[in-house]
C-alpha positions as CSV (number, residue, x, y, z in Angstrom):
1,M,46.3,-40.9,-32.7
2,N,43.3,-39.3,-34.4
3,I,41.0,-41.3,-32.1
4,F,42.8,-40.0,-29.0
5,K,42.5,-36.4,-30.3
6,Q,38.8,-37.0,-30.9
7,V,38.3,-38.4,-27.4
8,R,40.2,-35.4,-25.9
9,T,38.1,-33.0,-27.9
10,L,34.9,-34.7,-26.8
11,I,36.0,-34.6,-23.2
12,G,36.9,-31.0,-23.5
13,C,33.5,-30.2,-25.0
14,A,31.8,-32.1,-22.3
15,V,33.7,-30.2,-19.6
16,L,32.8,-26.8,-21.2
17,C,29.2,-27.8,-21.5
18,A,29.1,-28.9,-17.9
19,A,30.7,-25.6,-16.9
20,G,28.1,-23.7,-19.0
21,V,25.3,-25.6,-17.4
22,A,26.7,-25.0,-13.9
23,M,27.1,-21.3,-14.7
24,A,23.5,-21.1,-16.0
25,Q,22.3,-22.8,-12.8
26,T,24.1,-20.3,-10.6
27,T,22.9,-17.2,-12.6
28,P,20.3,-15.6,-10.3
29,I,16.7,-15.0,-11.4
30,K,16.5,-11.2,-11.2
31,L,13.1,-9.7,-10.3
32,K,12.5,-5.9,-10.6
33,F,10.6,-4.3,-7.7
34,S,9.3,-0.9,-8.6
35,I,8.8,1.6,-5.8
36,F,7.7,5.1,-6.7
37,S,8.3,6.4,-3.1
38,P,11.7,7.4,-1.6
39,D,14.1,4.8,-0.2
40,K,14.1,6.8,3.1
41,E,10.4,6.2,3.5
42,I,9.3,4.0,6.4
43,T,7.6,1.3,4.4
44,Y,10.7,0.9,2.2
45,Q,13.0,0.6,5.3
46,S,10.8,-1.6,7.4
47,V,9.1,-3.9,4.9
48,F,10.3,-3.6,1.2
49,K,14.0,-4.0,1.8
50,P,13.7,-6.7,4.5
51,F,11.3,-8.6,2.2
52,A,13.8,-8.5,-0.6
53,D,16.7,-9.4,1.6
54,A,14.8,-12.3,3.2
55,V,13.9,-13.8,-0.2
56,N,17.3,-13.4,-1.6
57,K,18.9,-15.0,1.4
58,E,16.3,-17.8,1.6
59,T,17.1,-18.8,-2.0
60,N,20.9,-18.6,-1.5
61,G,21.1,-16.1,-4.3
62,A,19.1,-18.1,-6.8
63,V,16.6,-15.2,-6.8
64,E,17.8,-11.6,-6.7
65,I,15.0,-9.1,-6.0
66,E,16.3,-5.7,-7.2
67,L,14.8,-2.6,-5.6
68,F,14.1,0.4,-7.8
69,A,13.1,3.1,-5.4
70,N,12.5,6.8,-6.1
71,G,10.5,6.0,-9.2
72,A,13.5,4.6,-11.0
73,L,11.3,2.4,-13.2
74,G,8.4,4.8,-13.4
75,R,7.6,7.8,-11.2
76,S,3.8,7.9,-11.5
77,P,2.0,6.1,-8.7
78,L,-1.0,5.8,-11.1
79,Q,1.0,3.6,-13.5
80,Q,2.5,1.0,-11.2
81,A,-0.2,-1.8,-11.6
82,Q,0.0,-1.5,-15.4
83,M,3.8,-1.6,-15.3
84,V,3.6,-5.0,-13.5
85,L,1.2,-6.3,-16.1
86,D,3.3,-5.0,-19.0
87,G,6.5,-6.5,-17.6
88,V,8.3,-3.2,-17.0
89,A,8.5,-4.4,-13.4
90,D,7.9,-7.9,-11.9
91,M,6.4,-6.5,-8.7
92,A,5.5,-3.0,-7.5
93,W,4.3,-0.8,-4.7
94,I,0.7,-0.1,-5.7
95,I,-1.9,2.2,-4.2
96,A,-5.0,0.4,-5.5
97,S,-7.3,3.4,-5.3
98,Y,-5.1,5.2,-7.9
99,T,-6.2,2.6,-10.4
100,P,-10.0,3.1,-10.6
101,G,-12.0,0.0,-11.8
102,R,-9.2,-2.5,-11.5
103,F,-9.6,-3.3,-7.8
104,Q,-13.3,-2.5,-7.5
105,D,-13.9,-4.6,-4.4
106,N,-11.3,-2.5,-2.5
107,E,-13.9,0.3,-2.2
108,V,-15.4,-1.4,0.9
109,F,-12.2,-0.6,2.9
110,E,-12.5,3.1,2.1
111,L,-15.9,3.3,3.8
112,P,-15.7,5.7,6.7
113,G,-15.6,4.5,10.3
114,L,-15.0,0.8,9.8
115,F,-11.6,0.5,11.4
116,R,-10.0,1.7,14.6
117,D,-6.4,1.6,13.5
118,L,-4.0,0.3,10.9
119,Q,-3.4,-3.0,12.7
120,E,-6.9,-4.3,12.2
121,A,-7.3,-2.7,8.7
122,T,-4.1,-4.5,7.6
123,L,-5.1,-7.9,9.0
124,V,-8.6,-7.8,7.6
125,F,-7.4,-6.7,4.2
126,T,-4.6,-9.3,4.1
127,R,-6.9,-12.2,5.1
128,L,-9.7,-11.3,2.8
129,V,-7.5,-10.9,-0.3
130,T,-5.3,-14.0,0.4
131,S,-8.4,-16.1,0.9
132,G,-9.8,-15.0,-2.4
133,K,-12.9,-13.3,-1.0
134,I,-11.8,-9.9,-2.5
135,K,-11.8,-9.9,-6.3
136,G,-9.6,-8.0,-8.7
137,Y,-6.3,-9.7,-8.0
138,E,-6.5,-12.6,-10.5
139,E,-3.6,-11.3,-12.6
140,F,-1.4,-10.7,-9.6
141,Y,0.3,-12.6,-6.8
142,P,-0.2,-10.5,-3.6
143,I,3.0,-10.0,-1.7
144,A,1.9,-7.4,0.8
145,L,-1.6,-6.0,1.7
146,F,-1.8,-3.1,4.1
147,G,-4.5,-0.9,5.5
148,T,-3.4,2.6,6.5
149,A,-4.4,4.2,9.8
150,P,-7.8,5.9,9.3
151,Y,-7.3,9.0,7.2
152,S,-7.3,12.4,9.0
153,L,-7.3,16.0,7.9
154,H,-4.3,18.4,7.5
155,A,-4.3,22.0,6.4
156,R,-2.8,25.5,6.8
157,T,-5.9,26.9,8.6
158,P,-7.2,25.5,11.9
159,I,-9.6,22.5,11.9
160,N,-11.5,22.2,15.2
161,S,-14.4,20.2,13.8
162,M,-15.6,18.8,10.5
163,A,-17.6,22.0,10.0
164,D,-14.4,23.8,9.3
165,I,-13.8,22.0,6.0
166,K,-17.1,23.1,4.5
167,G,-16.4,24.8,1.2
168,K,-12.7,24.0,1.3
169,K,-10.8,22.2,-1.4
170,I,-9.5,19.0,0.2
171,R,-7.3,16.5,-1.6
172,S,-8.9,13.0,-1.6
173,S,-7.1,9.7,-2.1
174,G,-10.1,7.9,-3.6
175,A,-13.7,8.1,-4.8
176,L,-15.4,7.0,-1.5
177,E,-13.2,9.2,0.5
178,G,-14.3,12.0,-1.8
179,E,-17.9,11.2,-1.1
180,T,-17.2,11.4,2.6
181,L,-15.7,14.8,2.2
182,K,-18.7,15.9,0.2
183,A,-21.0,14.8,3.0
184,F,-19.3,17.4,5.2
185,G,-19.5,20.1,2.6
186,A,-15.9,20.0,1.3
187,V,-14.8,19.9,-2.3
188,P,-12.7,16.8,-3.0
189,I,-9.8,17.0,-5.4
190,G,-8.1,13.8,-6.5
191,M,-4.3,13.7,-6.8
192,P,-1.4,11.3,-5.9
193,V,0.3,11.8,-2.6
194,T,3.5,12.9,-4.4
195,E,1.7,16.1,-5.6
196,I,0.2,17.2,-2.3
197,P,3.0,19.5,-0.9
198,E,3.2,21.6,-4.1
199,A,-0.6,21.8,-4.5
200,I,-1.0,23.1,-0.9
201,S,2.0,25.6,-1.4
202,R,0.3,26.9,-4.6
203,S,-3.1,27.0,-2.9
204,T,-4.5,24.7,-5.5
205,I,-6.0,22.9,-2.5
206,D,-6.7,24.0,1.0
207,G,-5.7,20.8,2.7
208,T,-5.5,17.1,2.4
209,T,-6.5,13.8,3.9
210,S,-3.7,11.6,5.0
211,H,-2.6,8.9,7.5
212,P,0.4,10.0,9.7
213,A,3.4,8.5,7.9
214,P,3.2,10.5,4.6
215,L,3.0,13.7,6.6
216,V,6.7,13.3,7.1
217,D,7.8,11.0,4.3
218,F,6.3,13.0,1.5
219,G,6.8,16.5,3.1
220,I,3.2,17.3,3.8
221,S,3.9,18.5,7.3
222,K,6.2,21.1,5.8
223,V,3.3,22.9,4.2
224,T,0.6,22.3,6.9
225,N,0.3,23.2,10.6
226,A,-3.3,22.2,11.4
227,H,-4.0,18.5,12.0
228,Y,-7.5,17.0,12.8
229,F,-7.2,13.3,13.6
230,T,-10.7,12.2,12.7
231,R,-11.3,8.6,11.5
232,L,-12.2,8.6,7.9
233,G,-11.8,5.4,5.8
234,V,-8.5,3.6,5.3
235,V,-6.7,3.2,2.0
236,P,-5.6,-0.2,0.8
237,L,-1.9,-0.4,0.0
238,T,-0.4,-3.3,-1.9
239,V,2.8,-4.9,-3.2
240,L,1.7,-7.1,-6.2
241,M,3.7,-9.4,-8.5
242,N,2.8,-10.4,-12.0
243,R,0.9,-13.7,-11.6
244,K,2.4,-15.2,-14.8
245,K,5.9,-14.3,-13.7
246,F,5.3,-15.8,-10.3
247,D,3.9,-19.0,-11.8
248,S,7.0,-19.3,-14.1
249,L,9.4,-19.4,-11.3
250,P,10.9,-22.6,-9.9
251,K,9.0,-24.0,-6.9
252,S,11.8,-23.1,-4.5
253,A,11.6,-19.4,-5.6
254,Q,7.8,-19.5,-5.3
255,D,8.1,-20.9,-1.8
256,A,10.5,-18.3,-0.7
257,I,8.4,-15.4,-1.9
258,S,5.3,-17.0,-0.4
259,K,7.0,-17.4,3.0
260,Y,7.8,-13.7,3.3
261,S,4.5,-12.5,1.8
262,G,1.0,-12.0,3.4
263,E,1.0,-12.2,7.1
264,W,4.8,-11.8,7.3
265,T,4.8,-8.4,5.6
266,A,1.6,-7.5,7.5
267,A,3.2,-8.1,10.8
268,R,6.2,-5.9,9.9
269,F,4.0,-3.1,8.6
270,N,1.8,-3.2,11.7
271,Q,4.9,-3.2,14.0
272,Y,7.1,-0.6,12.4
273,V,4.7,1.7,10.6
274,G,2.3,1.6,13.6
275,A,5.2,2.8,15.9
276,Y,6.3,5.4,13.3
277,N,2.7,6.8,13.1
278,D,2.6,7.1,16.8
279,K,5.9,9.0,16.8
280,V,4.7,11.3,14.0
281,I,1.6,12.3,16.0
282,K,3.6,12.9,19.2
283,D,6.1,15.0,17.3
284,L,3.3,17.1,15.9
285,Q,1.7,17.6,19.3
286,A,5.1,18.7,20.7
287,D,5.5,21.4,18.1
288,P,4.0,24.7,19.6
289,K,3.6,26.1,16.1
290,R,1.0,23.4,15.3
291,K,-2.7,23.0,16.2
292,V,-3.3,19.2,16.7
293,V,-6.9,18.2,17.5
294,I,-7.9,14.7,18.6
295,P,-11.7,14.5,18.3
296,T,-13.6,13.4,21.4
297,Q,-15.9,10.4,21.3
298,A,-18.8,12.8,21.2
299,D,-17.2,14.4,18.1
300,L,-16.8,11.0,16.5
301,D,-20.4,10.0,17.3
302,A,-21.6,13.3,15.7
303,M,-19.9,12.2,12.4
304,Q,-21.8,9.0,12.2
305,P,-24.9,10.3,10.4
306,A,-22.7,11.6,7.6
307,F,-20.7,8.4,7.5
308,K,-24.0,6.4,7.4
309,S,-25.2,8.4,4.4
310,V,-22.0,7.5,2.4
311,I,-22.3,3.9,3.4
312,D,-26.0,3.6,2.5
313,A,-25.5,5.3,-0.9
314,W,-22.6,2.8,-1.6
315,L,-24.7,-0.2,-0.6
316,A,-27.5,0.8,-2.8
317,K,-25.3,0.7,-5.9
318,S,-24.8,-3.1,-6.0
319,P,-25.9,-6.3,-4.3
320,R,-22.1,-7.2,-4.2
321,H,-21.5,-4.2,-1.9
322,K,-23.7,-5.6,0.8
323,E,-21.8,-8.9,0.6
324,L,-18.5,-7.1,0.8
325,L,-19.4,-5.1,3.8
326,A,-20.6,-8.2,5.6
327,L,-17.3,-9.9,4.9
328,V,-15.3,-7.0,6.3
329,E,-17.5,-6.6,9.4
330,A,-17.3,-10.3,10.2
331,E,-13.5,-10.3,9.8
332,V,-13.2,-7.2,12.0
333,V,-15.0,-9.0,14.7
334,K,-12.5,-11.9,14.5
335,V,-9.5,-9.7,14.5
336,R,-10.8,-7.7,17.5
337,A,-11.5,-10.9,19.4
338,S,-8.0,-12.1,18.9
339,R,-6.2,-9.0,20.1
């Protein structure tokens, strides 16, 4: 009798253990995705959420990417990269130029006049980083790599040419963009995109550089009415995952994340954000209360000496810079040939 009780007990324990193992196997791996921008913003709607949904579906729920928009894990855009390395987030929306020194090779993308539009900037950036030719990403797994549309100028007072920004305090998104503004006589002021509307409202700055989407998504268009769509440099935008965290995942999870990273996210960004940018510009042009200027080719040509002075000064700083510029220019040729 005692033997039968012992057998039943052992069987019961085995069943409970099996159930526990099964439960453990079905418990999803939760990954925290930190997004400092609003969940209404175009990149969230067209890229971030579809990426998370695609990975979650691909793994049949074994992986659950949780989106923390509106700065729920950390509001400062400047802290996102460190949050990923510290494990506060597993992946994050990171504007690389807000973290000086960490992604030093990215400066080449900020040089003025290299790209015609966000499509070629995004493809060149994606391909050079994923191929390992751009350094600084060793501690991260790159999920998304975007180039903005070339930055333009936005203010409360009319801008009919680059001469109109001389002596004005203009927000700059990065060091090289700041040097480009200086070349035209402006005073660059660094600050995150989230602080621009208040700074313009308080007259802390006279205007800002920006690509089209943030004009609406971050409220910049509410405090500006003059828009000069020149072609300054682009700003590299990234979604990066902690490399150690990625490497610790089961292969099936790694494969799902890889499948919807890189060129997949680049294609969605180019399609949806590109179309959104076009709409923003058309809406600005349709508003009679705004002055929208699209520089002529002659205007763009007249900017080249100032652009060249910035590029030449940057090239003189390091032999690596010459190598980086050659990489970008070669990739631009490939991208243009394929379009």
